[in-house]
PDB file with one MODEL, atoms N, CA, C and O in Angstrom:
MODEL        1
ATOM      1  N   UNK A   1      18.225 -44.892 103.109  1.00  0.00           N
ATOM      2  CA  UNK A   1      17.693 -44.100 102.190  1.00  0.00           C
ATOM      3  C   UNK A   1      18.540 -44.060 100.903  1.00  0.00           C
ATOM      4  O   UNK A   1      19.764 -43.936 100.948  1.00  0.00           O
ATOM      5  N   UNK A   2      17.878 -44.163  99.807  1.00  0.00           N
ATOM      6  CA  UNK A   2      18.612 -44.202  98.477  1.00  0.00           C
ATOM      7  C   UNK A   2      19.190 -42.899  98.218  1.00  0.00           C
ATOM      8  O   UNK A   2      18.450 -41.922  98.338  1.00  0.00           O
ATOM      9  N   UNK A   3      20.417 -42.734  97.876  1.00  0.00           N
ATOM     10  CA  UNK A   3      21.046 -41.423  97.572  1.00  0.00           C
ATOM     11  C   UNK A   3      20.634 -40.950  96.181  1.00  0.00           C
ATOM     12  O   UNK A   3      20.899 -39.803  95.821  1.00  0.00           O
ATOM     13  N   UNK A   4      20.000 -41.799  95.403  1.00  0.00           N
ATOM     14  CA  UNK A   4      19.522 -41.470  94.054  1.00  0.00           C
ATOM     15  C   UNK A   4      18.094 -40.770  94.055  1.00  0.00           C
ATOM     16  O   UNK A   4      17.824 -39.739  93.439  1.00  0.00           O
ATOM     17  N   UNK A   5      17.218 -41.514  94.861  1.00  0.00           N
ATOM     18  CA  UNK A   5      15.854 -40.956  94.780  1.00  0.00           C
ATOM     19  C   UNK A   5      15.234 -40.640  96.103  1.00  0.00           C
ATOM     20  O   UNK A   5      14.174 -40.018  96.180  1.00  0.00           O
ATOM     21  N   UNK A   6      15.893 -41.066  97.137  1.00  0.00           N
ATOM     22  CA  UNK A   6      15.420 -40.733  98.531  1.00  0.00           C
ATOM     23  C   UNK A   6      14.481 -41.789  99.183  1.00  0.00           C
ATOM     24  O   UNK A   6      14.062 -41.657 100.333  1.00  0.00           O
ATOM     25  N   UNK A   7      14.183 -42.821  98.401  1.00  0.00           N
ATOM     26  CA  UNK A   7      13.320 -43.897  98.969  1.00  0.00           C
ATOM     27  C   UNK A   7      13.959 -44.631 100.109  1.00  0.00           C
ATOM     28  O   UNK A   7      15.139 -44.978 100.052  1.00  0.00           O
ATOM     29  N   UNK A   8      13.174 -44.876 101.171  1.00  0.00           N
ATOM     30  CA  UNK A   8      13.640 -45.560 102.391  1.00  0.00           C
ATOM     31  C   UNK A   8      13.546 -46.973 102.142  1.00  0.00           C
ATOM     32  O   UNK A   8      12.645 -47.491 101.484  1.00  0.00           O
ATOM     33  N   UNK A   9      14.615 -47.654 102.750  1.00  0.00           N
ATOM     34  CA  UNK A   9      14.721 -49.202 102.589  1.00  0.00           C
ATOM     35  C   UNK A   9      14.964 -49.794 103.974  1.00  0.00           C
ATOM     36  O   UNK A   9      15.608 -49.199 104.837  1.00  0.00           O
ATOM     37  N   UNK A  10      14.394 -51.042 104.147  1.00  0.00           N
ATOM     38  CA  UNK A  10      14.774 -51.820 105.294  1.00  0.00           C
ATOM     39  C   UNK A  10      15.920 -52.626 105.012  1.00  0.00           C
ATOM     40  O   UNK A  10      15.877 -53.563 104.214  1.00  0.00           O
ATOM     41  N   UNK A  11      17.096 -52.237 105.738  1.00  0.00           N
ATOM     42  CA  UNK A  11      18.318 -52.969 105.453  1.00  0.00           C
ATOM     43  C   UNK A  11      18.898 -53.421 106.781  1.00  0.00           C
ATOM     44  O   UNK A  11      18.623 -52.814 107.816  1.00  0.00           O
ATOM     45  N   UNK A  12      19.674 -54.448 106.767  1.00  0.00           N
ATOM     46  CA  UNK A  12      20.382 -54.904 107.950  1.00  0.00           C
ATOM     47  C   UNK A  12      21.857 -54.628 107.855  1.00  0.00           C
ATOM     48  O   UNK A  12      22.335 -54.240 106.789  1.00  0.00           O
ATOM     49  N   UNK A  13      22.570 -54.805 108.885  1.00  0.00           N
ATOM     50  CA  UNK A  13      24.006 -54.585 108.956  1.00  0.00           C
ATOM     51  C   UNK A  13      24.660 -55.640 108.003  1.00  0.00           C
ATOM     52  O   UNK A  13      25.736 -55.366 107.472  1.00  0.00           O
ATOM     53  N   UNK A  14      24.060 -56.802 107.778  1.00  0.00           N
ATOM     54  CA  UNK A  14      24.623 -57.842 106.945  1.00  0.00           C
ATOM     55  C   UNK A  14      24.463 -57.433 105.478  1.00  0.00           C
ATOM     56  O   UNK A  14      25.207 -57.979 104.663  1.00  0.00           O
ATOM     57  N   UNK A  15      23.624 -56.584 105.083  1.00  0.00           N
ATOM     58  CA  UNK A  15      23.565 -56.124 103.691  1.00  0.00           C
ATOM     59  C   UNK A  15      24.774 -55.251 103.331  1.00  0.00           C
ATOM     60  O   UNK A  15      25.201 -54.394 104.105  1.00  0.00           O
ATOM     61  N   UNK A  16      25.269 -55.482 102.220  1.00  0.00           N
ATOM     62  CA  UNK A  16      26.547 -54.682 101.835  1.00  0.00           C
ATOM     63  C   UNK A  16      26.226 -53.774 100.575  1.00  0.00           C
ATOM     64  O   UNK A  16      27.031 -52.926 100.190  1.00  0.00           O
ATOM     65  N   UNK A  17      25.068 -53.983  99.984  1.00  0.00           N
ATOM     66  CA  UNK A  17      24.765 -53.225  98.780  1.00  0.00           C
ATOM     67  C   UNK A  17      23.250 -52.870  98.856  1.00  0.00           C
ATOM     68  O   UNK A  17      22.448 -53.619  99.414  1.00  0.00           O
ATOM     69  N   UNK A  18      22.916 -51.763  98.303  1.00  0.00           N
ATOM     70  CA  UNK A  18      21.545 -51.290  98.190  1.00  0.00           C
ATOM     71  C   UNK A  18      21.204 -51.330  96.689  1.00  0.00           C
ATOM     72  O   UNK A  18      21.866 -50.754  95.826  1.00  0.00           O
ATOM     73  N   UNK A  19      20.047 -52.107  96.458  1.00  0.00           N
ATOM     74  CA  UNK A  19      19.532 -52.125  95.084  1.00  0.00           C
ATOM     75  C   UNK A  19      18.121 -51.428  95.173  1.00  0.00           C
ATOM     76  O   UNK A  19      17.202 -51.977  95.781  1.00  0.00           O
ATOM     77  N   UNK A  20      17.984 -50.325  94.614  1.00  0.00           N
ATOM     78  CA  UNK A  20      16.782 -49.536  94.750  1.00  0.00           C
ATOM     79  C   UNK A  20      15.893 -49.769  93.556  1.00  0.00           C
ATOM     80  O   UNK A  20      16.366 -50.227  92.516  1.00  0.00           O
ATOM     81  N   UNK A  21      14.533 -49.448  93.684  1.00  0.00           N
ATOM     82  CA  UNK A  21      13.611 -49.571  92.577  1.00  0.00           C
ATOM     83  C   UNK A  21      13.856 -48.501  91.527  1.00  0.00           C
ATOM     84  O   UNK A  21      13.336 -48.636  90.419  1.00  0.00           O
ATOM     85  N   UNK A  22      14.618 -47.440  91.806  1.00  0.00           N
ATOM     86  CA  UNK A  22      15.015 -46.448  90.832  1.00  0.00           C
ATOM     87  C   UNK A  22      16.047 -46.921  89.840  1.00  0.00           C
ATOM     88  O   UNK A  22      16.276 -46.287  88.810  1.00  0.00           O
ATOM     89  N   UNK A  23      16.655 -48.014  90.149  1.00  0.00           N
ATOM     90  CA  UNK A  23      17.722 -48.597  89.316  1.00  0.00           C
ATOM     91  C   UNK A  23      19.118 -48.498  89.862  1.00  0.00           C
ATOM     92  O   UNK A  23      20.059 -49.102  89.346  1.00  0.00           O
ATOM     93  N   UNK A  24      19.240 -47.695  90.955  1.00  0.00           N
ATOM     94  CA  UNK A  24      20.542 -47.506  91.622  1.00  0.00           C
ATOM     95  C   UNK A  24      21.012 -48.745  92.323  1.00  0.00           C
ATOM     96  O   UNK A  24      20.228 -49.269  93.115  1.00  0.00           O
ATOM     97  N   UNK A  25      22.129 -49.251  92.142  1.00  0.00           N
ATOM     98  CA  UNK A  25      22.823 -50.253  92.885  1.00  0.00           C
ATOM     99  C   UNK A  25      24.098 -49.711  93.434  1.00  0.00           C
ATOM    100  O   UNK A  25      24.954 -49.281  92.661  1.00  0.00           O
ATOM    101  N   UNK A  26      24.276 -49.707  94.747  1.00  0.00           N
ATOM    102  CA  UNK A  26      25.379 -48.930  95.307  1.00  0.00           C
ATOM    103  C   UNK A  26      25.828 -49.669  96.554  1.00  0.00           C
ATOM    104  O   UNK A  26      25.016 -50.357  97.172  1.00  0.00           O
ATOM    105  N   UNK A  27      27.122 -49.553  96.958  1.00  0.00           N
ATOM    106  CA  UNK A  27      27.554 -50.070  98.273  1.00  0.00           C
ATOM    107  C   UNK A  27      26.924 -49.171  99.324  1.00  0.00           C
ATOM    108  O   UNK A  27      26.722 -47.976  99.105  1.00  0.00           O
ATOM    109  N   UNK A  28      26.610 -49.788 100.502  1.00  0.00           N
ATOM    110  CA  UNK A  28      26.009 -49.016 101.580  1.00  0.00           C
ATOM    111  C   UNK A  28      26.880 -48.047 102.166  1.00  0.00           C
ATOM    112  O   UNK A  28      26.401 -47.005 102.614  1.00  0.00           O
ATOM    113  N   UNK A  29      28.226 -48.299 102.216  1.00  0.00           N
ATOM    114  CA  UNK A  29      29.074 -47.227 102.818  1.00  0.00           C
ATOM    115  C   UNK A  29      29.076 -45.992 101.878  1.00  0.00           C
ATOM    116  O   UNK A  29      28.910 -44.855 102.321  1.00  0.00           O
ATOM    117  N   UNK A  30      29.266 -46.253 100.596  1.00  0.00           N
ATOM    118  CA  UNK A  30      29.177 -45.111  99.666  1.00  0.00           C
ATOM    119  C   UNK A  30      27.873 -44.334  99.654  1.00  0.00           C
ATOM    120  O   UNK A  30      27.869 -43.105  99.578  1.00  0.00           O
ATOM    121  N   UNK A  31      26.768 -45.061  99.729  1.00  0.00           N
ATOM    122  CA  UNK A  31      25.410 -44.461  99.746  1.00  0.00           C
ATOM    123  C   UNK A  31      25.418 -43.700 101.040  1.00  0.00           C
ATOM    124  O   UNK A  31      24.999 -42.545 100.975  1.00  0.00           O
ATOM    125  N   UNK A  32      25.804 -44.130 102.155  1.00  0.00           N
ATOM    126  CA  UNK A  32      25.767 -43.334 103.367  1.00  0.00           C
ATOM    127  C   UNK A  32      26.640 -42.096 103.329  1.00  0.00           C
ATOM    128  O   UNK A  32      26.298 -41.049 103.879  1.00  0.00           O
ATOM    129  N   UNK A  33      27.818 -42.248 102.641  1.00  0.00           N
ATOM    130  CA  UNK A  33      28.709 -41.009 102.559  1.00  0.00           C
ATOM    131  C   UNK A  33      28.055 -39.966 101.639  1.00  0.00           C
ATOM    132  O   UNK A  33      28.151 -38.762 101.876  1.00  0.00           O
ATOM    133  N   UNK A  34      27.402 -40.450 100.608  1.00  0.00           N
ATOM    134  CA  UNK A  34      26.673 -39.454  99.700  1.00  0.00           C
ATOM    135  C   UNK A  34      25.549 -38.763 100.456  1.00  0.00           C
ATOM    136  O   UNK A  34      25.370 -37.556 100.294  1.00  0.00           O
ATOM    137  N   UNK A  35      24.824 -39.439 101.233  1.00  0.00           N
ATOM    138  CA  UNK A  35      23.639 -38.946 101.948  1.00  0.00           C
ATOM    139  C   UNK A  35      24.182 -37.973 103.115  1.00  0.00           C
ATOM    140  O   UNK A  35      23.589 -36.929 103.386  1.00  0.00           O
ATOM    141  N   UNK A  36      25.234 -38.346 103.717  1.00  0.00           N
ATOM    142  CA  UNK A  36      25.807 -37.428 104.779  1.00  0.00           C
ATOM    143  C   UNK A  36      26.402 -36.161 104.178  1.00  0.00           C
ATOM    144  O   UNK A  36      26.267 -35.074 104.739  1.00  0.00           O
ATOM    145  N   UNK A  37      27.075 -36.311 103.010  1.00  0.00           N
ATOM    146  CA  UNK A  37      27.512 -35.090 102.442  1.00  0.00           C
ATOM    147  C   UNK A  37      26.434 -34.101 101.964  1.00  0.00           C
ATOM    148  O   UNK A  37      26.568 -32.881 102.063  1.00  0.00           O
ATOM    149  N   UNK A  38      25.373 -34.702 101.445  1.00  0.00           N
ATOM    150  CA  UNK A  38      24.297 -33.884 100.992  1.00  0.00           C
ATOM    151  C   UNK A  38      23.643 -33.235 102.275  1.00  0.00           C
ATOM    152  O   UNK A  38      23.331 -32.045 102.246  1.00  0.00           O
ATOM    153  N   UNK A  39      23.439 -33.979 103.362  1.00  0.00           N
ATOM    154  CA  UNK A  39      22.888 -33.481 104.534  1.00  0.00           C
ATOM    155  C   UNK A  39      23.767 -32.277 105.105  1.00  0.00           C
ATOM    156  O   UNK A  39      23.234 -31.274 105.580  1.00  0.00           O
ATOM    157  N   UNK A  40      25.025 -32.427 105.034  1.00  0.00           N
ATOM    158  CA  UNK A  40      26.001 -31.406 105.502  1.00  0.00           C
ATOM    159  C   UNK A  40      25.913 -30.170 104.560  1.00  0.00           C
ATOM    160  O   UNK A  40      25.977 -29.024 105.005  1.00  0.00           O
ATOM    161  N   UNK A  41      25.777 -30.425 103.373  1.00  0.00           N
ATOM    162  CA  UNK A  41      25.776 -29.191 102.374  1.00  0.00           C
ATOM    163  C   UNK A  41      24.474 -28.566 102.555  1.00  0.00           C
ATOM    164  O   UNK A  41      24.448 -27.337 102.487  1.00  0.00           O
ATOM    165  N   UNK A  42      23.355 -29.211 102.779  1.00  0.00           N
ATOM    166  CA  UNK A  42      22.023 -28.537 102.924  1.00  0.00           C
ATOM    167  C   UNK A  42      21.811 -27.923 104.292  1.00  0.00           C
ATOM    168  O   UNK A  42      20.964 -27.039 104.420  1.00  0.00           O
ATOM    169  N   UNK A  43      22.500 -28.321 105.280  1.00  0.00           N
ATOM    170  CA  UNK A  43      22.221 -27.751 106.624  1.00  0.00           C
ATOM    171  C   UNK A  43      23.305 -26.834 107.148  1.00  0.00           C
ATOM    172  O   UNK A  43      23.096 -26.167 108.162  1.00  0.00           O
ATOM    173  N   UNK A  44      24.461 -26.774 106.495  1.00  0.00           N
ATOM    174  CA  UNK A  44      25.503 -25.923 107.006  1.00  0.00           C
ATOM    175  C   UNK A  44      25.251 -24.543 106.589  1.00  0.00           C
ATOM    176  O   UNK A  44      25.038 -24.283 105.404  1.00  0.00           O
ATOM    177  N   UNK A  45      25.266 -23.579 107.567  1.00  0.00           N
ATOM    178  CA  UNK A  45      25.003 -22.207 107.228  1.00  0.00           C
ATOM    179  C   UNK A  45      26.168 -21.690 106.410  1.00  0.00           C
ATOM    180  O   UNK A  45      27.313 -22.065 106.662  1.00  0.00           O
ATOM    181  N   UNK A  46      25.893 -20.820 105.417  1.00  0.00           N
ATOM    182  CA  UNK A  46      26.987 -20.280 104.673  1.00  0.00           C
ATOM    183  C   UNK A  46      27.854 -19.358 105.311  1.00  0.00           C
ATOM    184  O   UNK A  46      28.960 -19.152 104.811  1.00  0.00           O
ATOM    185  N   UNK A  47      27.472 -18.720 106.442  1.00  0.00           N
ATOM    186  CA  UNK A  47      28.282 -17.782 107.113  1.00  0.00           C
ATOM    187  C   UNK A  47      29.209 -18.439 108.206  1.00  0.00           C
ATOM    188  O   UNK A  47      29.853 -17.728 108.978  1.00  0.00           O
ATOM    189  N   UNK A  48      29.256 -19.756 108.249  1.00  0.00           N
ATOM    190  CA  UNK A  48      30.036 -20.399 109.310  1.00  0.00           C
ATOM    191  C   UNK A  48      31.548 -20.321 108.754  1.00  0.00           C
ATOM    192  O   UNK A  48      31.876 -20.597 107.600  1.00  0.00           O
ATOM    193  N   UNK A  49      32.370 -19.912 109.739  1.00  0.00           N
ATOM    194  CA  UNK A  49      33.807 -19.768 109.308  1.00  0.00           C
ATOM    195  C   UNK A  49      34.469 -21.192 109.395  1.00  0.00           C
ATOM    196  O   UNK A  49      34.327 -21.888 110.400  1.00  0.00           O
ATOM    197  N   UNK A  50      35.149 -21.570 108.378  1.00  0.00           N
ATOM    198  CA  UNK A  50      35.737 -22.849 108.228  1.00  0.00           C
ATOM    199  C   UNK A  50      37.235 -22.833 108.488  1.00  0.00           C
ATOM    200  O   UNK A  50      37.901 -23.868 108.464  1.00  0.00           O
ATOM    201  N   UNK A  51      37.731 -21.675 108.729  1.00  0.00           N
ATOM    202  CA  UNK A  51      39.167 -21.556 109.137  1.00  0.00           C
ATOM    203  C   UNK A  51      39.367 -20.693 110.218  1.00  0.00           C
ATOM    204  O   UNK A  51      38.486 -19.875 110.483  1.00  0.00           O
ATOM    205  N   UNK A  52      40.448 -20.752 110.922  1.00  0.00           N
ATOM    206  CA  UNK A  52      40.657 -20.011 112.089  1.00  0.00           C
ATOM    207  C   UNK A  52      41.123 -18.609 111.631  1.00  0.00           C
ATOM    208  O   UNK A  52      41.751 -18.421 110.589  1.00  0.00           O
ATOM    209  N   UNK A  53      40.780 -17.692 112.457  1.00  0.00           N
ATOM    210  CA  UNK A  53      41.215 -16.327 112.214  1.00  0.00           C
ATOM    211  C   UNK A  53      42.720 -16.138 112.408  1.00  0.00           C
ATOM    212  O   UNK A  53      43.291 -16.829 113.252  1.00  0.00           O
ATOM    213  N   UNK A  54      43.341 -15.322 111.743  1.00  0.00           N
ATOM    214  CA  UNK A  54      44.811 -15.131 111.906  1.00  0.00           C
ATOM    215  C   UNK A  54      45.118 -14.631 113.396  1.00  0.00           C
ATOM    216  O   UNK A  54      44.358 -13.889 114.018  1.00  0.00           O
ATOM    217  N   UNK A  55      46.212 -15.085 113.841  1.00  0.00           N
ATOM    218  CA  UNK A  55      46.503 -14.581 115.276  1.00  0.00           C
ATOM    219  C   UNK A  55      46.957 -13.102 115.169  1.00  0.00           C
ATOM    220  O   UNK A  55      47.515 -12.642 114.173  1.00  0.00           O
ATOM    221  N   UNK A  56      46.679 -12.438 116.231  1.00  0.00           N
ATOM    222  CA  UNK A  56      46.989 -10.920 116.211  1.00  0.00           C
ATOM    223  C   UNK A  56      48.226 -10.933 117.087  1.00  0.00           C
ATOM    224  O   UNK A  56      48.243 -11.393 118.229  1.00  0.00           O
ATOM    225  N   UNK A  57      49.306 -10.366 116.429  1.00  0.00           N
ATOM    226  CA  UNK A  57      50.581 -10.293 117.099  1.00  0.00           C
ATOM    227  C   UNK A  57      50.768  -8.925 117.640  1.00  0.00           C
ATOM    228  O   UNK A  57      50.041  -8.013 117.246  1.00  0.00           O
ATOM    229  N   UNK A  58      51.716  -8.723 118.536  1.00  0.00           N
ATOM    230  CA  UNK A  58      52.031  -7.527 119.138  1.00  0.00           C
ATOM    231  C   UNK A  58      52.503  -6.503 118.034  1.00  0.00           C
ATOM    232  O   UNK A  58      53.137  -6.939 117.073  1.00  0.00           O
ATOM    233  N   UNK A  59      52.241  -5.262 118.128  1.00  0.00           N
ATOM    234  CA  UNK A  59      52.749  -4.236 117.117  1.00  0.00           C
ATOM    235  C   UNK A  59      54.269  -4.263 117.116  1.00  0.00           C
ATOM    236  O   UNK A  59      54.907  -4.439 118.153  1.00  0.00           O
ATOM    237  N   UNK A  60      54.812  -4.089 115.972  1.00  0.00           N
ATOM    238  CA  UNK A  60      56.299  -4.181 115.797  1.00  0.00           C
ATOM    239  C   UNK A  60      56.732  -2.743 115.756  1.00  0.00           C
ATOM    240  O   UNK A  60      56.189  -1.942 114.996  1.00  0.00           O
ATOM    241  N   UNK A  61      57.761  -2.395 116.615  1.00  0.00           N
ATOM    242  CA  UNK A  61      58.299  -1.100 116.710  1.00  0.00           C
ATOM    243  C   UNK A  61      59.149  -0.861 115.453  1.00  0.00           C
ATOM    244  O   UNK A  61      59.884  -1.731 114.986  1.00  0.00           O
ATOM    245  N   UNK A  62      59.005   0.395 114.922  1.00  0.00           N
ATOM    246  CA  UNK A  62      59.818   0.730 113.730  1.00  0.00           C
ATOM    247  C   UNK A  62      61.272   0.726 114.010  1.00  0.00           C
ATOM    248  O   UNK A  62      61.725   1.092 115.094  1.00  0.00           O
ATOM    249  N   UNK A  63      62.028   0.293 112.986  1.00  0.00           N
ATOM    250  CA  UNK A  63      63.498   0.307 113.220  1.00  0.00           C
ATOM    251  C   UNK A  63      64.044   1.427 112.303  1.00  0.00           C
ATOM    252  O   UNK A  63      63.737   1.478 111.112  1.00  0.00           O
ATOM    253  N   UNK A  64      64.889   2.348 112.913  1.00  0.00           N
ATOM    254  CA  UNK A  64      65.486   3.447 112.255  1.00  0.00           C
ATOM    255  C   UNK A  64      66.827   3.183 111.874  1.00  0.00           C
ATOM    256  O   UNK A  64      67.671   2.810 112.689  1.00  0.00           O
ATOM    257  N   UNK A  65      67.064   3.365 110.643  1.00  0.00           N
ATOM    258  CA  UNK A  65      68.399   3.127 110.088  1.00  0.00           C
ATOM    259  C   UNK A  65      69.082   4.466 110.117  1.00  0.00           C
ATOM    260  O   UNK A  65      68.500   5.500 109.787  1.00  0.00           O
ATOM    261  N   UNK A  66      70.382   4.420 110.535  1.00  0.00           N
ATOM    262  CA  UNK A  66      71.252   5.668 110.539  1.00  0.00           C
ATOM    263  C   UNK A  66      72.109   5.789 109.368  1.00  0.00           C
ATOM    264  O   UNK A  66      72.863   6.756 109.252  1.00  0.00           O
TER     265      UNK A  66
ENDMDL
END
């Protein structure tokens, strides 16, 4: 699929570049990366946590200074 216009193309593994009717000529690996990034962006829920929550440590006893 062309990352520029979305047109589907019949390609083989021997092909290294995509030349689309929309005028885009692009390396297949770069085209796939753009399509995967767009798919991830459009399907990932915005409330998904992307980082781990901080660890909860044991409460620290107060230190009294005399």
